[in-house]
C-alpha positions as CSV (number, residue, x, y, z in Angstrom):
1,M,0.0,0.0,0.0
2,T,1.6,3.3,-1.0
3,L,1.9,6.2,1.4
4,P,-0.4,8.6,-0.5
5,F,-3.1,5.9,-0.7
6,L,-2.6,5.2,3.1
7,L,-3.1,8.8,3.9
8,A,-6.2,9.2,1.8
9,A,-7.8,6.0,3.2
10,F,-6.9,6.1,6.9
11,Q,-5.5,9.5,8.0
12,P,-2.9,7.7,10.2
13,L,-1.7,8.9,13.6
14,Y,2.1,9.1,14.1
15,T,3.7,9.4,17.6
16,F,7.2,10.9,18.1
17,V,9.3,13.0,20.5
18,D,9.8,16.7,20.1
19,I,13.5,16.5,21.2
20,E,13.9,20.3,21.4
21,A,11.0,20.4,23.9
22,V,12.5,17.9,26.4
23,R,13.3,19.3,29.8
24,A,15.2,18.0,32.8
25,T,12.0,18.0,35.0
26,G,8.4,17.1,34.4
27,D,6.6,14.1,33.0
28,P,8.5,12.6,30.0
29,A,5.1,12.0,28.3
30,A,4.7,15.8,28.1
31,F,7.4,15.8,25.3
32,V,5.7,13.1,23.2
33,R,3.7,14.5,20.3
34,Q,1.1,13.0,17.9
35,A,0.4,13.9,14.3
36,R,-2.9,13.1,12.7
37,I,-2.2,13.3,8.9
38,P,-5.0,14.7,6.7
39,A,-6.1,12.9,3.6
40,N,-4.4,15.3,1.1
41,P,-1.2,16.9,2.5
42,V,0.4,19.8,0.6
43,E,2.8,18.6,-2.1
44,L,6.3,20.0,-1.9
45,P,8.3,19.6,-5.1
46,C,12.1,18.8,-4.9
47,E,14.5,16.5,-6.5
48,I,16.6,15.7,-3.4
49,L,15.2,15.4,0.1
50,I,17.9,15.9,2.7
51,A,16.8,15.1,6.3
52,G,18.9,16.9,8.9
53,A,20.6,20.3,8.5
54,G,23.7,19.3,10.5
55,M,27.2,19.2,9.1
56,G,26.4,16.5,6.6
57,G,23.1,18.0,5.6
58,I,24.4,21.5,5.0
59,G,27.4,20.2,3.0
60,A,25.0,18.1,1.0
61,A,22.5,20.9,0.3
62,I,25.1,23.3,-0.9
63,R,26.8,20.8,-3.1
64,A,23.5,19.6,-4.6
65,A,22.3,23.2,-5.2
66,E,25.5,24.1,-6.9
67,M,25.0,21.1,-9.2
68,G,21.6,22.6,-10.2
69,R,19.4,20.3,-8.1
70,S,16.3,21.5,-6.2
71,V,16.6,20.5,-2.5
72,C,14.2,20.2,0.5
73,L,16.3,20.4,3.6
74,T,14.5,19.4,6.8
75,E,15.6,20.1,10.4
76,E,13.7,19.1,13.5
77,A,15.4,21.8,15.6
78,T,15.0,25.6,15.4
79,W,18.8,25.9,14.7
80,I,20.6,24.5,11.8
81,G,24.1,23.1,12.2
82,G,23.6,19.8,14.0
83,Q,26.4,18.9,16.3
84,M,28.2,22.2,15.8
85,T,25.3,24.4,17.0
86,A,22.1,22.7,18.1
87,G,24.2,19.9,19.5
88,G,26.4,22.4,21.3
89,V,29.9,21.3,20.1
90,S,31.2,24.6,18.8
91,A,34.8,23.6,19.8
92,L,35.4,21.9,16.5
93,D,36.7,18.3,16.6
94,E,39.2,18.4,13.8
95,N,43.0,17.7,13.3
96,K,46.3,19.5,13.0
97,F,46.2,19.6,9.2
98,I,42.9,21.5,9.1
99,E,44.3,24.9,8.3
100,I,46.1,23.7,5.2
101,S,44.1,20.7,3.9
102,A,41.9,17.9,5.2
103,A,38.5,19.6,4.7
104,P,36.2,20.4,1.8
105,R,36.5,23.9,0.4
106,R,33.0,24.9,1.6
107,Y,33.8,23.7,5.1
108,A,37.0,25.8,5.1
109,E,34.9,28.7,3.9
110,M,32.6,28.3,6.9
111,R,35.6,28.4,9.3
112,R,36.8,31.6,7.6
113,R,33.4,33.2,7.9
114,I,33.3,32.4,11.7
115,R,36.7,34.0,12.2
116,D,35.8,37.0,10.1
117,H,32.7,37.6,12.3
118,Y,34.8,37.9,15.4
119,I,37.4,40.1,13.8
120,R,34.7,42.4,12.3
121,V,32.5,42.6,15.4
122,Y,34.9,42.4,18.3
123,R,38.1,43.7,16.8
124,P,40.7,41.6,18.7
125,L,44.0,43.0,19.7
126,N,46.0,40.6,17.6
127,A,44.0,38.9,14.8
128,V,46.8,36.5,13.8
129,E,46.4,34.2,10.9
130,N,44.1,31.3,11.8
131,F,42.7,33.3,14.8
132,N,40.9,31.3,17.4
133,P,38.2,33.4,19.2
134,G,38.1,31.0,22.2
135,G,41.8,30.4,22.4
136,C,40.9,26.9,23.5
137,Y,43.1,23.8,23.7
138,V,40.9,21.2,22.1
139,S,40.6,22.9,18.7
140,S,42.1,25.6,16.5
141,L,38.6,27.1,16.2
142,C,36.3,27.5,19.2
143,F,33.3,30.0,19.1
144,E,29.8,30.6,20.3
145,P,27.2,28.2,18.8
146,K,24.9,31.1,17.8
147,V,27.6,32.6,15.6
148,G,27.9,29.2,13.8
149,V,24.1,29.4,13.1
150,Q,24.4,32.9,11.6
151,V,27.3,31.8,9.4
152,L,25.5,28.7,8.1
153,E,22.3,30.8,7.4
154,Q,24.5,33.2,5.4
155,M,26.0,30.4,3.4
156,L,22.6,28.9,2.5
157,A,20.9,32.3,1.7
158,P,22.1,32.7,-1.9
159,Y,20.7,29.3,-3.0
160,R,17.1,29.8,-4.2
161,N,16.9,26.1,-5.0
162,I,17.2,25.1,-1.3
163,R,14.0,25.0,0.6
164,L,14.9,25.0,4.3
165,L,12.2,23.5,6.5
166,R,12.9,24.1,10.2
167,R,11.2,22.2,13.0
168,T,10.2,19.6,10.5
169,R,10.5,15.8,10.9
170,V,10.3,13.1,8.3
171,L,7.6,10.9,9.7
172,D,7.4,8.2,7.0
173,L,8.9,7.0,3.7
174,D,7.1,5.2,0.9
175,R,9.3,2.4,-0.5
176,E,8.5,0.5,-3.7
177,R,10.9,-2.3,-4.4
178,D,14.4,-0.7,-4.5
179,S,13.3,2.9,-4.4
180,I,11.9,5.6,-2.1
181,T,9.0,7.1,-3.9
182,A,7.5,9.6,-1.3
183,A,8.2,11.1,2.1
184,L,5.8,12.4,4.7
185,L,6.9,15.6,6.5
186,W,5.4,17.2,9.6
187,Q,6.0,20.8,10.7
188,M,5.9,20.6,14.5
189,D,5.0,24.2,15.3
190,T,2.2,24.7,12.8
191,K,1.1,21.0,13.0
192,T,0.9,20.7,9.2
193,A,1.7,17.9,7.0
194,S,3.3,17.8,3.5
195,I,4.4,15.2,1.1
196,T,7.3,15.2,-1.3
197,R,8.2,12.8,-4.1
198,P,12.0,13.2,-4.4
199,K,14.2,11.5,-6.9
200,Y,16.8,10.9,-4.1
201,V,16.6,10.9,-0.3
202,L,19.7,11.6,1.9
203,D,19.7,10.8,5.6
204,A,21.8,13.4,7.4
205,T,20.0,13.2,10.7
206,E,22.1,13.0,13.9
207,M,20.8,9.5,14.7
208,G,20.2,7.9,11.3
209,D,16.4,8.3,11.8
210,L,15.5,7.5,8.2
211,L,17.2,4.1,8.1
212,P,14.3,2.3,9.8
213,L,11.8,4.3,7.8
214,A,13.5,3.2,4.6
215,K,13.4,-0.4,5.7
216,T,17.0,-0.8,4.8
217,P,19.3,-3.0,6.9
218,Y,21.3,-1.1,9.6
219,V,23.4,-1.8,12.7
220,V,23.0,-0.4,16.2
221,G,25.8,-0.9,18.8
222,S,28.8,-3.0,18.5
223,E,29.5,-5.9,16.1
224,P,31.1,-9.2,17.1
225,K,34.7,-9.9,16.3
226,S,33.7,-12.8,14.2
227,E,32.0,-10.4,11.8
228,T,34.5,-7.6,11.5
229,Q,37.8,-9.3,12.6
230,E,38.7,-6.1,14.4
231,P,41.4,-6.7,17.0
232,H,39.5,-4.7,19.6
233,A,35.9,-5.7,18.8
234,A,33.8,-7.5,21.4
235,E,33.3,-11.2,21.2
236,K,29.6,-10.9,20.9
237,A,27.3,-8.4,19.2
238,N,25.8,-5.9,21.6
239,P,23.1,-3.5,20.3
240,A,23.1,-1.7,23.7
241,C,26.7,-0.7,23.3
242,V,26.3,2.7,21.8
243,Q,28.6,5.6,22.6
244,S,27.4,7.8,25.4
245,F,25.8,11.1,24.4
246,T,25.9,14.6,26.1
247,Y,23.9,17.8,26.6
248,P,26.6,20.5,26.5
249,F,26.1,24.0,27.9
250,I,28.1,27.2,28.1
251,V,29.2,29.0,31.3
252,E,30.5,32.5,31.7
253,H,33.2,33.2,34.4
254,R,32.0,36.2,36.4
255,A,34.7,36.6,39.1
256,N,33.5,37.3,42.6
257,E,29.8,36.7,41.8
258,N,27.6,33.8,42.9
259,H,25.5,32.1,40.2
260,A,25.1,28.7,41.8
261,I,21.9,27.0,40.8
262,P,19.7,25.2,43.4
263,K,20.6,21.6,44.1
264,P,18.8,19.5,41.5
265,P,16.7,16.4,42.4
266,N,18.7,13.2,43.0
267,Y,21.9,15.3,42.9
268,E,24.0,13.0,45.1
269,K,22.9,9.9,43.3
270,I,23.8,11.3,39.9
271,R,27.1,12.8,41.2
272,D,28.3,9.5,42.7
273,H,27.0,7.3,39.8
274,Q,28.8,9.2,37.0
275,P,31.1,10.0,39.0
276,F,31.9,13.7,38.7
277,T,35.6,14.2,39.1
278,F,38.6,16.1,37.8
279,K,40.7,13.0,38.5
280,F,41.5,10.7,35.5
281,N,43.8,7.8,35.0
282,Y,45.5,7.7,31.6
283,P,46.8,4.1,31.6
284,T,50.6,3.9,31.6
285,E,50.4,0.6,29.8
286,Y,49.4,2.7,26.7
287,G,52.3,5.0,27.2
288,W,50.1,7.7,28.7
289,R,50.7,9.9,31.8
290,G,48.9,7.8,34.4
291,A,46.8,9.3,37.3
292,F,46.2,13.0,36.8
293,E,44.0,15.7,38.3
294,Y,42.8,18.8,36.4
295,T,42.5,22.3,37.9
296,M,39.8,24.8,37.1
297,F,41.6,27.8,35.7
298,G,44.9,28.8,34.1
299,D,46.6,28.9,30.8
300,D,49.2,26.2,30.2
301,P,51.3,26.1,27.1
302,P,49.7,24.1,24.4
303,V,50.7,20.4,24.3
304,P,49.6,17.4,22.2
305,N,46.1,16.2,22.8
306,N,47.1,13.0,24.6
307,M,49.0,15.0,27.2
308,S,46.3,17.6,27.7
309,P,47.0,20.8,29.8
310,R,46.0,20.9,33.4
311,P,43.5,23.7,33.4
312,F,39.9,22.6,32.8
313,F,38.1,25.8,31.9
314,P,40.1,26.8,28.7
315,W,39.9,23.3,27.2
316,R,36.7,24.4,25.3
317,R,36.7,28.1,25.9
318,V,34.6,29.7,23.2
319,F,35.3,33.4,24.1
320,N,38.7,34.4,25.2
321,A,38.4,37.8,27.0
322,K,42.1,38.4,26.8
323,A,41.8,38.7,23.0
324,F,39.0,41.2,23.3
325,P,39.8,43.6,26.2
326,G,36.8,45.3,27.7
327,Q,34.3,43.3,25.6
328,R,32.9,40.4,27.7
329,N,34.0,37.7,30.1
330,D,35.5,34.3,29.4
331,M,33.0,31.7,28.3
332,A,33.6,28.0,28.0
333,L,31.7,25.1,26.5
334,M,31.1,22.3,29.0
335,N,31.4,19.0,27.1
336,W,33.4,16.8,29.6
337,P,33.5,13.0,29.6
338,R,32.1,12.8,33.2
339,Q,29.1,14.8,31.9
340,D,28.2,12.1,29.3
341,Y,25.0,10.1,29.7
342,H,26.1,6.4,29.4
343,D,23.4,4.4,31.1
344,E,21.2,3.8,28.1
345,S,21.2,4.4,24.4
346,V,18.5,6.6,22.8
347,L,18.5,4.6,19.6
348,D,15.5,2.4,18.6
349,R,13.4,3.2,21.6
350,S,9.7,3.9,21.9
351,P,8.8,7.7,21.9
352,L,8.1,7.6,25.6
353,D,11.3,5.8,26.4
354,T,13.2,8.2,24.2
355,A,11.8,11.2,26.1
356,R,12.7,9.5,29.4
357,V,16.3,8.8,28.4
358,L,16.8,12.3,27.0
359,Q,15.4,13.7,30.2
360,A,17.8,11.6,32.3
361,A,20.7,12.9,30.2
362,K,19.6,16.5,30.8
363,Q,19.5,15.8,34.6
364,V,23.1,14.7,34.4
365,A,24.1,17.9,32.7
366,V,22.3,20.1,35.3
367,A,23.9,18.1,38.1
368,F,27.3,18.5,36.6
369,L,26.8,22.3,36.5
370,H,25.8,22.3,40.2
371,W,28.9,20.1,41.0
372,L,31.2,22.6,39.3
373,Q,29.6,25.5,41.2
374,T,29.4,23.9,44.6
375,D,31.7,20.8,45.1
376,R,34.4,22.5,43.0
377,K,33.7,25.8,44.7
378,T,33.3,27.9,41.6
379,P,29.9,29.7,42.0
380,S,31.3,32.3,39.6
381,L,30.4,30.1,36.7
382,K,27.1,31.4,35.3
383,L,25.0,29.3,32.9
384,V,24.4,31.5,29.8
385,A,21.0,30.3,28.5
386,G,21.0,32.5,25.4
387,Q,24.2,30.9,24.0
388,M,22.3,27.6,23.2
389,G,19.1,29.3,22.1
390,T,17.1,27.4,24.8
391,A,15.2,28.3,27.9
392,D,17.2,25.9,30.1
393,G,20.6,26.8,28.8
394,L,21.4,23.2,27.7
395,S,22.0,22.4,24.0
396,M,19.0,22.4,21.8
397,L,19.7,18.8,20.8
398,P,21.9,16.2,22.5
399,Y,25.3,15.7,21.1
400,I,25.0,12.3,19.5
401,R,28.3,10.5,19.0
402,E,27.0,7.3,17.5
403,S,24.0,6.9,15.3
404,R,22.4,3.9,13.5
405,R,24.8,2.8,10.8
406,I,23.7,1.6,7.4
407,S,24.6,-1.9,6.2
408,A,26.4,-0.7,3.1
409,R,28.1,-2.4,0.2
410,G,31.4,-1.6,1.9
411,S,32.6,-0.9,5.4
412,V,35.5,0.6,7.2
413,R,37.0,-1.5,9.9
414,E,39.6,-0.9,12.6
415,Q,42.3,-2.7,10.6
416,D,41.7,-0.3,7.7
417,I,42.7,2.8,9.6
418,V,44.7,2.0,12.7
419,F,48.4,1.4,12.3
420,E,49.8,2.9,15.5
421,N,53.3,1.5,15.3
422,S,53.8,1.6,11.6
423,P,55.9,4.0,9.6
424,R,53.2,4.3,6.9
425,A,51.8,7.7,6.4
426,R,48.3,6.8,5.3
427,A,45.6,4.3,6.2
428,V,44.4,1.7,3.7
429,L,43.8,3.2,0.4
430,F,40.4,2.9,-1.3
431,D,40.1,3.2,-5.1
432,D,36.6,4.6,-4.7
433,S,37.6,7.3,-2.1
434,V,35.1,10.2,-2.0
435,G,36.8,12.1,0.8
436,T,39.3,12.0,3.7
437,G,39.4,12.4,7.4
438,F,41.7,12.2,10.4
439,Y,40.7,11.8,14.0
440,M,41.5,9.4,16.8
441,V,39.3,6.4,17.3
442,D,37.6,8.0,20.3
443,I,35.1,5.8,22.0
444,H,33.1,7.3,24.9
445,P,32.0,4.3,26.9
446,C,28.4,3.0,26.9
447,G,26.7,1.6,29.9
448,A,26.9,-2.0,28.5
449,N,30.2,-3.1,30.0
450,E,32.5,-1.2,27.6
451,K,35.4,0.9,28.7
452,G,36.4,4.0,26.8
453,R,39.0,3.5,24.1
454,M,41.4,5.7,22.1
455,M,43.5,4.6,19.2
456,M,45.4,6.8,16.8
457,P,44.7,6.0,13.2
458,K,46.6,7.1,10.1
459,P,44.9,9.8,7.9
460,F,42.1,7.9,6.2
461,Q,39.7,8.0,3.3
462,I,35.9,7.7,2.9
463,P,35.1,4.9,0.5
464,M,32.1,5.4,-1.8
465,A,31.0,1.8,-1.1
466,A,30.3,2.8,2.6
467,L,27.6,5.2,1.3
468,L,25.8,2.7,-0.9
469,P,22.9,0.7,0.5
470,R,22.7,-2.9,-0.4
471,D,19.1,-2.8,-1.4
472,L,18.1,0.8,-2.4
473,M,19.0,2.8,-5.5
474,N,17.9,6.3,-4.4
475,F,18.7,6.5,-0.7
476,L,22.1,7.5,0.8
477,P,23.5,8.1,4.3
478,A,24.9,11.6,4.5
479,A,26.4,11.9,8.0
480,K,27.9,9.6,10.6
481,N,25.3,6.9,9.6
482,L,27.5,5.5,6.8
483,G,29.0,2.0,6.6
484,V,31.5,2.1,9.5
485,T,31.7,-0.1,12.6
486,H,31.1,0.7,16.2
487,L,34.9,1.3,16.6
488,T,35.6,3.2,13.4
489,N,32.5,5.4,14.0
490,G,34.7,6.9,16.8
491,A,36.9,8.4,14.0
492,Y,34.3,9.2,11.3
493,R,31.8,11.1,13.5
494,L,33.5,14.5,13.5
495,H,32.5,17.9,12.0
496,P,34.6,18.1,8.8
497,I,34.2,14.4,8.0
498,E,30.4,14.6,8.3
499,W,30.4,17.6,6.0
500,N,32.6,15.6,3.5
501,I,30.2,12.6,3.7
502,G,27.3,15.0,2.9
503,E,29.0,16.5,-0.1
504,A,29.9,13.1,-1.4
505,A,26.3,11.8,-1.0
506,A,25.0,15.0,-2.8
507,V,27.3,14.4,-5.8
508,I,26.3,10.8,-6.1
509,A,22.6,11.7,-6.0
510,S,23.0,14.7,-8.4
511,L,24.9,12.7,-11.0
512,A,22.5,9.9,-10.8
513,I,19.6,12.2,-11.4
514,A,21.4,13.8,-14.3
515,T,22.3,10.5,-16.0
516,G,19.5,8.2,-14.9
517,Q,22.0,5.7,-13.4
518,Q,24.3,5.3,-10.4
519,P,27.5,7.1,-11.3
520,A,30.9,5.4,-11.4
521,P,33.4,6.3,-8.6
522,A,35.6,8.1,-11.2
523,A,32.7,10.5,-12.1
524,V,32.0,11.2,-8.5
525,Q,35.6,11.8,-7.7
526,A,36.1,14.2,-10.6
527,E,33.2,16.3,-9.5
528,L,34.3,16.3,-5.8
529,A,37.9,17.2,-6.7
530,K,36.7,20.1,-8.9
531,A,34.7,21.3,-5.9
532,G,37.7,21.3,-3.6
533,V,37.2,18.0,-1.7
534,Q,40.3,16.2,-0.8
535,L,40.2,12.5,-1.9
536,F,43.8,11.5,-1.4
537,W,45.8,12.6,1.7
538,F,48.4,15.3,1.2
539,D,49.5,17.8,3.8
540,D,50.8,20.5,1.4
541,L,48.1,20.7,-1.3
542,P,45.5,23.3,-0.3
543,Q,42.2,23.4,-2.2
544,S,43.4,26.8,-3.6
545,H,46.3,25.3,-5.5
546,P,45.6,25.4,-9.3
547,A,46.6,21.8,-9.7
548,F,44.6,20.5,-6.7
549,A,42.0,18.5,-8.8
550,A,44.7,17.3,-11.2
551,I,46.9,16.0,-8.5
552,Q,44.0,14.5,-6.5
553,T,42.9,12.6,-9.6
554,A,46.4,11.5,-10.5
555,A,47.1,10.2,-7.0
556,L,43.8,8.2,-6.9
557,R,44.7,6.6,-10.3
558,G,48.2,5.6,-9.1
559,W,50.0,8.0,-11.5
560,Y,51.4,10.4,-8.9
561,P,54.7,9.8,-7.1
562,V,53.5,9.1,-3.5
563,R,55.8,8.3,-0.7
564,F,54.9,5.6,1.8
565,D,56.2,7.4,4.9
566,D,55.1,11.0,4.5
567,L,52.0,13.0,3.3
568,H,53.8,15.4,1.0
569,A,52.7,16.1,-2.5
570,S,55.4,18.7,-3.1
571,P,53.4,20.0,-6.0
572,D,55.8,22.8,-6.9
573,S,58.9,20.6,-6.7
574,P,60.5,19.5,-10.0
575,I,59.3,16.2,-11.3
576,T,62.0,13.8,-12.3
577,R,62.2,12.1,-15.6
578,A,61.7,8.7,-14.0
579,E,58.6,9.9,-12.1
580,A,57.2,11.3,-15.4
581,A,57.9,8.0,-17.2
582,R,56.1,6.0,-14.4
583,A,53.1,8.4,-14.6
584,L,52.9,8.1,-18.4
585,A,53.1,4.3,-18.3
586,A,50.4,4.1,-15.6
587,H,48.2,6.5,-17.5
588,R,48.4,4.3,-20.6
589,N,48.3,1.0,-18.7
590,A,51.7,0.0,-20.2
591,P,53.1,-3.2,-18.8
592,G,56.7,-3.8,-17.8
593,D,59.4,-1.3,-17.1
594,P,58.0,2.3,-17.3
595,I,61.2,3.8,-18.6
596,Q,61.6,1.3,-21.3
597,S,58.0,1.9,-22.3
598,A,58.6,5.7,-22.4
599,I,61.6,5.1,-24.7
600,A,60.1,2.4,-26.9
601,N,56.9,4.4,-27.5
602,N,58.8,7.6,-28.0
603,W,57.0,9.4,-25.2
604,M,60.3,10.7,-23.9
605,A,63.8,11.4,-25.3
606,V,67.2,9.9,-24.5
607,D,70.5,11.6,-25.0
608,H,73.0,10.7,-27.8
609,R,74.5,7.9,-25.7
610,N,71.0,6.4,-25.2
611,W,71.0,7.3,-21.5
612,F,67.7,8.1,-19.9
613,H,68.9,10.2,-16.9
614,G,65.9,9.2,-14.7
615,D,67.0,11.2,-11.6
616,L,67.3,14.5,-13.5
617,P,64.5,17.0,-13.5
618,L,62.1,16.9,-16.5
619,Y,62.0,19.7,-19.1
620,W,59.1,20.2,-21.5
621,T,61.6,19.5,-24.4
622,D,62.1,16.0,-22.9
623,I,58.5,15.1,-23.9
624,R,57.9,13.7,-27.4
625,L,54.2,13.4,-27.1
626,P,52.4,15.9,-29.4
627,N,50.4,18.7,-27.8
628,F,51.4,17.6,-24.3
629,A,53.3,20.6,-23.2
630,P,51.5,23.9,-22.8
631,A,51.3,25.9,-26.0
632,K,53.2,28.8,-24.4
633,P,55.0,27.5,-21.3
634,K,56.3,30.0,-18.8
635,R,59.7,28.3,-19.1
636,T,61.3,25.3,-20.7
637,G,62.0,23.7,-17.3
638,P,62.4,22.2,-14.9
639,V,58.7,21.2,-15.0
640,S,57.0,21.1,-11.6
641,R,54.8,18.1,-10.5
642,A,51.8,20.4,-10.6
643,E,52.5,21.5,-14.2
644,F,53.1,17.9,-15.4
645,F,49.9,16.5,-13.9
646,L,47.8,19.3,-15.1
647,A,49.0,18.4,-18.6
648,L,48.6,14.7,-18.0
649,T,45.0,14.8,-16.6
650,K,43.8,16.9,-19.5
651,R,44.7,14.1,-22.0
């Protein structure tokens, strides 16, 4: 029975939780809503439906719009931005390469716009390059969540082919064989229904909410070792073993003032159960520092993440008063492991159970604030409600670390990315790479007998196969709900990686709509490289480099000279004659010795002694292929790697 027929015949009733409405007190049932659907909902035309306006959803919407597609972008919260804004994590989880590479061009633009806002509005004393408004330790960019919302709204504004639908849920999907044919939407404030018949559906929700609606196989929790062969996987599958989630909040330090909140209900029970503490044990058997206790304030010199500074407050400081004298006080984001809610997962629960679990998580956050103000004797920390856009001051949505994960045609496992004691520079290479990422395997423990875990991977790729469902042709994950495992989710769930996943999903969908068939990886890669998305890991090839797309393509195809033990592309270094010969042979699928192929096929010249001189730099005059060199080269040589691969990829 199709969805439109069902609506006309039965006017069904849907029950769900209004997550933004959940409060720490009151009856959980008060946050459960019902939607009675009329027989003939309003029709909303769009080619691509994107559910969730978080990092993946925003990246997907912009990329699809720039490829000429019409987009309906839904978001159940008032704020767009997902984990960065509504989820409260505005101290971005990124990596040390982020200022030079490792993120899509549009994501880098978002970061620049955030910095520009603070420089323009607050005029810092010293706006150094890569200025950090919060001056925090955990990231090179920490800021107020509401500023992130403003920037994202500005980025979406020029696109008339994006219809943004706030406070809107996807209640149901209509599936016929291997396709989604219709989606039912519900606007929670106006209590109105609409229906859309997109050509493609992208799930960019924080919890993979569309996977069960699409009736496509997915995984919740941890897989057994027998299935993944991961060294650190559990022996048995455990659907309850989902990473803990958090309600962050922002506090302002107002010295010599008392802003302590009243003691919340069940405070002692929650405090001791978590337990709240500044004492941590970083196991020495892992080479870590051992037992350690943090202090509240101070500014230690920056150190590597696994040897974090002693002061607690500036870890995720989002406004650094020292940088803006006389403007405001220091403000910091509270997103601390002991604040996590780990007792139960919120995935695949009944609406009432979902509301109850979310409420319990909010109670933990409120209790943690009270502990900071009283037990830690810092009543000067004032909860700043307006920073999160909520009445209670807690984040609009919970920060979800682990969502449902689609059972895709391909998966990324621990052994694909973790090589802690290896000299290799990169993780396992995927021929169908549609992006890159780099973050530790950071597992916040669940309440199902799992301890936290951290492992350091090598810079990794996002395989296209991990975005392709096994049984659907027009449905794609577009956030942290792609084909990864419980363990590798801990490395793929971060801000720039989600954005990259969204852009990749949008390109796959847009090309499929344009051609009428699922695109080959090479077509997707070409479009993404052109759009400034890194597909192969280099640390010295910014998206602004004129040969960015050419070198990315050449590296994916195996033409580019890539070292095993470093990430350097050295695009402006001279290319040697031997490197050029290997690239030409690989480009033409020539078997045997590349240098002999270059000579035999008259691709390259030898001297009068018949010597090849493979270690010498290449000059354009060394190439015998017609129309290979630029018509008017700036010089005869030496030829840079960038110049050579620009010429090669045009052929």
